[in-house]
Residue, then its C-alpha position, 0 to 999 in steps of 0.5 A: m318287860l318294858a325293854g321288850l315292849f320298847l324293842w317291839r316298837v323300834p323299827a328294825y332299821s334302827w338296829g341295822v337290820a335292813r328289810k329286803t324289798k322285792k323288785t317287781p319285774p318291769r311290765k311288758k307293754k301290751t299291744v293295743v288291738p283295735p276293736p273289730v269293726r262293727p257290722v253296722r259300721r261296715l255296712v254303712r261304709w260300703a253303702l256310702r261307697g256304693l252311693l258315691a259310685v252311683v253318683l259318679a256313674l250318673a254324672l259321667w252318663v249325663g256328661s257324656y250325652a253332652v257330646i254323644n247322641p243318646p242311642t235310645t231311652f227307657y221309654i223308646l225301648a218299651e215302645q219298641r218291645r210293644l210295637g216291634e218297630l219304630d220310626r226314628q232318625w237322629v238329626s242335628l239342630d243345624a238340620i232343623a228349621p229354626v222355627m221348629a226349635r222356637s215353637v217347642v220352646a214357646a209351647e213348653d218353656a218360654n223362659f228356657c233361656d232365663h233359668w238354670g233348669f227350674d222355672m221358679a215363677a212357673i212353680r210358684a204359679a202352679i202351687n198357687e193354682g193348686g197344682t192344676r198346671g204343669a211347671s216342668t221346664l224343657t230341661q226337666q222333660v229332656v231329663k225324663n225322656a233321656f234318662l228316666w222313665h215315664g210316670r208320676n212317683w217320688v223316686r222319679k221326681a227326686l232323680e229328675t231334680l238331681i239330674t236337671p242341674l247336672v244337665e244345665l251344668t254340662w250341656s249347652k242350651r242348644r244341646i238341650v233343645e237338640v236332644y229334646l227334638n230327637v227323643a220326644e214322641f210325636g205319635e204312635g211309634i214316631f220319635g223325633v222331629e225328623a220322623a214326624a216331619r216326614r210322616y205328617f207333612g212329607v218334608g224334611p225337618e229343615a223345610l218345616s213351615p211356621v204352621q207345621a212346626a206349631r202343629l207339631a209342638a201343639i200335639l205335645p205332650s199328648p201325641k197319641a191323642r192329638s193329630a197334627v195333620h187333622p187338628a181338632d179345634y183345641v190343637r188349632r187354637r193352641a198352634a195359633r198361640i204357639m206361632d205367636g209365642a215363637a215370633t215373640i221369643r224371637a223378637d224379644g231375645r228369649a230364643g238367643c241361647f239356642e239360636d246361632 
């Protein structure tokens, strides 16, 4: 009995009996399959691509107008549909009396040559006065007229803020003034300084006098409610201030960025 217990406890290999071990076959490498792209991630990816395409197209559009004259604008198209016919003729800045360019700059943005699209001093002044005065620069007005639509809403303002630096980066100051004078509304169905000069004063834009140029600038930005030919007292006073301002920016050099 003791011998039996002893034999039961002694390992088998001590008796020369080898245990057979089963060889496990090598495991096959599993092919790692990437998880499927989630629909939300795919949507975000395409949205980013679409946004990039829009930004590139916008930059190309803005940059092209540095050398190509805008054929029309959203507002001009709307007025053409409403009125049926418009008076508009593009003219280069070389064919416009220099005093006309100085007059609109003096009226709308006297510091035009000193900023990069936004007049921070004017913005701070507008904020301090509770938003009762405008702070849009000439560049911002060109952006609104040439690329956007009229009206006050956050979408338009956001786009204006985005496009304004692009215009300043790709256009010359002289080009900004030229486009402004050719797309600005000067009356019912009258767009551009060439049409305004001939309609109101019977002269070409190159022959505008300081008084005539100041009166055209004075009716902006409400040309449908003001008259350059039969000016009210407000327009007369404003035109007189514009004449002084045009002479001032010429004398102190603030017109140098858009004059030869």
